[in-house]
C-alpha positions in Angstrom: 30.2 8.9 -42.5 28.0 11.0 -40.4 24.8 13.3 -40.8 25.7 17.1 -40.9 25.2 20.5 -41.5 26.9 21.1 -45.3 30.0 22.2 -44.6 33.3 22.7 -47.5 34.8 18.9 -46.1 34.7 16.8 -43.4 37.0 16.2 -40.8 38.6 13.2 -39.3 41.1 11.5 -36.6 43.9 10.5 -38.3 46.3 9.2 -35.4 46.7 9.3 -31.6 49.5 9.0 -29.2 49.9 9.1 -24.9 52.0 9.9 -22.7 52.1 8.1 -18.6 54.6 9.4 -16.2 56.8 6.3 -14.6 56.0 6.5 -11.3 52.9 3.9 -10.3 51.0 4.9 -7.5 49.1 2.2 -6.0 46.3 2.2 -3.3 48.7 -0.4 -1.1 51.0 3.4 -1.3 48.2 5.1 -0.2 47.3 3.3 2.2 50.3 4.0 4.2 50.2 7.7 3.6 46.1 8.7 4.1 43.6 6.5 6.7 42.6 4.5 3.5 42.1 0.8 2.1 42.5 -0.9 -1.0 39.0 -2.4 -0.8 37.6 1.2 -0.3 39.2 2.9 -3.3 38.2 -0.3 -5.4 34.8 0.1 -4.1 34.3 3.6 -4.2 35.9 4.6 -7.5 36.8 1.4 -9.2 41.3 2.5 -9.1 43.6 -0.2 -8.7 47.2 1.9 -9.2 47.6 5.6 -11.1 50.4 7.3 -12.3 52.1 10.4 -10.9 54.5 13.1 -12.6 58.2 13.2 -11.5 59.7 16.7 -11.2 61.1 16.6 -14.5 57.1 15.7 -15.6 55.0 18.9 -16.9 52.3 19.4 -18.6 53.9 20.9 -21.3 56.5 18.5 -21.1 53.9 15.4 -21.3 52.2 17.2 -23.8 54.8 16.9 -25.9 55.4 13.4 -25.5 51.9 12.3 -26.4 52.2 15.4 -29.7 55.0 13.8 -30.9 53.4 10.1 -31.1 50.2 11.7 -32.5 52.6 13.1 -35.2 54.4 10.3 -35.7 51.7 7.8 -36.3 50.1 10.2 -38.8 53.1 10.1 -41.2 52.4 14.0 -41.6 55.5 15.8 -40.5 55.7 19.0 -38.1 54.9 21.7 -41.3 51.8 20.4 -42.0 50.0 21.1 -38.6 48.7 24.9 -38.7 47.2 24.8 -35.3 48.1 23.6 -31.8 45.7 23.3 -29.1 45.9 22.4 -25.7 43.2 21.2 -23.3 44.3 21.6 -19.7 43.6 23.0 -16.3 46.7 22.4 -14.0 48.9 24.6 -15.7 51.1 26.4 -13.1 51.9 29.7 -15.2 49.0 31.2 -17.2 51.6 33.0 -19.3 53.1 32.0 -21.4 50.2 29.3 -23.1 51.3 25.7 -23.3 50.4 25.3 -27.0 53.0 27.8 -28.0 55.3 26.3 -26.2 54.8 23.0 -27.0 54.5 23.2 -30.7 57.6 24.9 -30.7 59.5 22.1 -29.1 57.8 19.8 -31.7 59.4 21.7 -34.1 55.7 22.9 -35.6 56.8 26.4 -37.4 54.2 29.4 -36.4 50.9 27.7 -35.8 47.3 29.0 -34.3 48.2 28.3 -30.6 45.7 28.4 -27.9 44.9 26.7 -24.2 41.5 25.7 -23.5 40.0 25.1 -20.7 37.1 23.1 -19.9 38.5 21.1 -17.1 37.5 17.4 -17.5 36.0 17.8 -20.8 38.6 19.5 -22.3 39.7 17.2 -24.4 36.3 16.8 -26.1 35.9 20.8 -26.1 38.7 21.0 -27.9 37.9 18.2 -30.3 34.6 20.1 -31.2 36.9 23.1 -31.9 39.6 21.3 -34.5 36.8 19.7 -36.1 35.0 22.6 -37.4 38.4 24.8 -37.9 38.9 21.9 -40.6 35.7 21.7 -42.1 35.5 25.5 -42.4 38.3 25.9 -44.6 40.7 27.6 -41.0 43.0 24.7 -40.7 44.1 21.6 -42.6 45.5 19.3 -39.5 45.2 20.5 -36.0 47.2 19.1 -33.4 44.7 18.4 -29.9 46.5 17.3 -26.6 44.3 16.9 -23.5 47.6 17.1 -20.5 47.1 17.6 -17.1 49.6 17.1 -13.7 46.8 16.8 -11.1 49.4 15.9 -8.6 50.4 19.6 -7.8 47.0 20.6 -7.4 46.0 17.3 -4.7 45.8 17.9 -1.0 47.7 14.6 -0.5 46.1 14.4 2.8 42.4 14.7 2.2 41.7 10.7 1.3 39.0 11.9 -0.8 40.6 13.3 -3.4 44.2 12.0 -3.0 43.2 8.5 -4.3 41.5 9.7 -7.4 43.9 12.2 -9.3 46.5 11.6 -11.6 48.8 12.6 -14.1 48.7 12.2 -18.6 48.4 13.5 -21.5 47.3 12.0 -25.0 47.0 13.6 -28.1 44.9 13.2 -31.7 45.7 14.9 -35.3 42.4 16.5 -36.7 43.0 16.2 -40.6 40.6 16.8 -43.7 39.3 14.7 -45.6 36.4 13.7 -47.8 34.1 12.2 -45.0 32.8 13.0 -41.7 35.0 11.3 -39.2 34.0 13.5 -36.2 30.0 14.2 -35.6 28.9 17.5 -34.6 29.8 18.3 -31.0 27.7 18.6 -28.1 28.4 20.5 -25.8 26.7 22.5 -22.8 27.4 24.0 -19.0 26.0 24.2 -16.0 27.4 26.8 -14.3 25.2 27.5 -11.3 26.7 24.3 -10.0 30.3 25.4 -10.6 31.1 25.6 -6.6 30.5 21.3 -6.8 34.4 21.7 -8.1 36.6 23.9 -7.1 40.1 25.2 -6.0 40.4 24.9 -2.1 42.3 27.8 -0.6 43.0 28.2 -4.3 45.3 25.5 -4.3 43.7 22.1 -3.9 41.1 20.3 -6.0 37.4 19.7 -3.9 35.1 18.4 -5.5 31.6 17.6 -3.5 31.4 14.0 -4.5 27.9 12.7 -4.0 26.3 16.0 -6.3 28.9 15.2 -9.3 28.3 11.9 -8.8 24.3 12.4 -9.4 24.9 14.8 -11.7 26.4 12.6 -13.8 24.2 9.1 -13.1 21.3 11.2 -13.7 21.9 13.9 -16.7 24.5 13.1 -18.9 23.3 10.1 -20.9 21.0 12.2 -22.6 23.6 14.5 -24.0 25.4 11.4 -25.1 22.2 10.0 -26.5 22.1 13.7 -28.4 25.7 12.4 -30.1 24.6 9.5 -31.4 21.9 11.5 -32.8 23.0 14.1 -34.3 25.6 11.9 -35.8 23.0 9.8 -37.2 24.6 6.9 -35.5 22.4 4.0 -33.7 23.7 2.1 -30.2 23.3 -0.6 -31.7 25.9 0.9 -34.4 28.5 1.9 -32.1 31.5 0.1 -31.3 33.3 1.8 -28.3 32.0 4.4 -25.5 34.8 5.8 -24.0 33.4 8.9 -21.4 36.2 10.9 -19.0 37.1 8.2 -16.9 35.9 9.9 -13.5 35.1 7.1 -11.4 34.5 3.4 -12.6 30.8 3.6 -11.3 30.0 6.8 -12.7 31.3 4.8 -16.2 29.3 1.9 -16.4 26.6 3.4 -15.2 26.2 6.1 -18.2 27.0 3.0 -20.0 24.4 1.1 -18.8 21.9 3.7 -19.9 23.2 3.8 -23.2 20.9 0.9 -24.3 24.8 -0.1 -26.3 25.1 -3.4 -24.3 27.8 -4.8 -27.4 29.9 -1.5 -27.3 32.9 -2.2 -25.3 33.2 0.7 -22.5 36.4 2.1 -21.8 37.8 1.3 -18.3 41.0 3.1 -18.1 40.3 4.6 -14.7 41.5 1.4 -13.0 44.9 1.5 -13.8 45.9 5.2 -15.1 43.1 6.8 -12.4 41.3 10.6 -13.4 43.4 12.2 -15.4 40.8 15.1 -16.4 41.4 15.9 -20.3 44.0 13.4 -20.9 42.0 11.0 -20.2 39.8 10.1 -22.6 42.5 10.1 -25.3 45.4 8.4 -23.5 42.1 5.8 -22.9 41.4 5.6 -26.9 45.4 5.5 -27.8 45.4 2.6 -25.2 42.6 0.9 -26.3 44.0 1.3 -30.2 47.1 0.3 -29.0 46.3 -3.1 -27.0 44.3 -3.8 -30.7 40.9 -3.0 -29.5 39.5 -0.4 -31.7 40.3 -1.8 -35.1 40.5 0.6 -37.8 36.8 2.0 -38.9 35.3 1.7 -35.2 32.7 3.9 -34.2 33.5 5.5 -30.9 31.1 7.9 -28.7 33.5 10.3 -26.1 31.7 12.0 -23.2 33.3 14.7 -21.4 32.1 16.3 -18.2 33.6 17.8 -14.8 34.2 21.7 -13.4 32.1 24.3 -14.1 30.1 22.2 -14.7 30.9 21.3 -18.1 29.9 18.4 -20.8 30.8 17.6 -24.2 30.2 14.8 -26.6 30.8 12.8 -29.9 30.9 10.6 -32.0 33.9 9.4 -34.3 35.4 7.2 -35.9 39.0 5.3 -35.5 41.2 5.6 -38.8 
């Protein structure tokens, strides 16, 4: 489907799955905890409610739930998966890695397994790696999961951050195919601005909101357009645009600059909040579940976040 360098074969996303914790935290709930209002939150970030993990939910358990749904939807068995990648930036313990644990809990025997930290761009990074592994012949079926428990890293007395972040997981299975269902990844970084999003005191998420807003709304649409160009897709051919769900104003600003008014724009942030690397697969899976992305839909993804890092690619919905 997409133009790309010669390779042994193609790679396609064949299934998706998602998991959200059951606890809903509304803006009204936050009004009783910090000095904020529903109107302020909606006008600044566009969020109405978000999901917060309970003590029983971990990065690994949410990844297992989402990955299990993707595996079931794919029709593949655990034995068919030969690589598991978990994109996350919120695990409490770096050792052991999350991916090997998740694979074992899903009954996947002896796969390659590693974690990938590209913050909110993590899913797009992991999807790019998975597709290239498949195209290069190193893997046949790859389980890619974005899973985050951001609530563990939020200062619940800081009204500038506690209203934004949330928890959840989204997963995709990338398999060998006769055609290219995943376009080339366009990625990069701006490490000189790494201080704009970091852990304050080593334990609380902090971001310089205005600087991040300027960066995303003035520079990243060019990354999205390059991903379209490298995939051989015109903006007019897009079915949907599914960027990282960072902020509704950011999402709508980038979408406007793409010049694809016919494309459906994901606005999952309104009810899911900012779930970092989980946000894109979570939004995609939910959109498919609502019947908004029929088979054959052409979707542009764009991830961006701490690092500062970014990545984009075009995918075709199975």
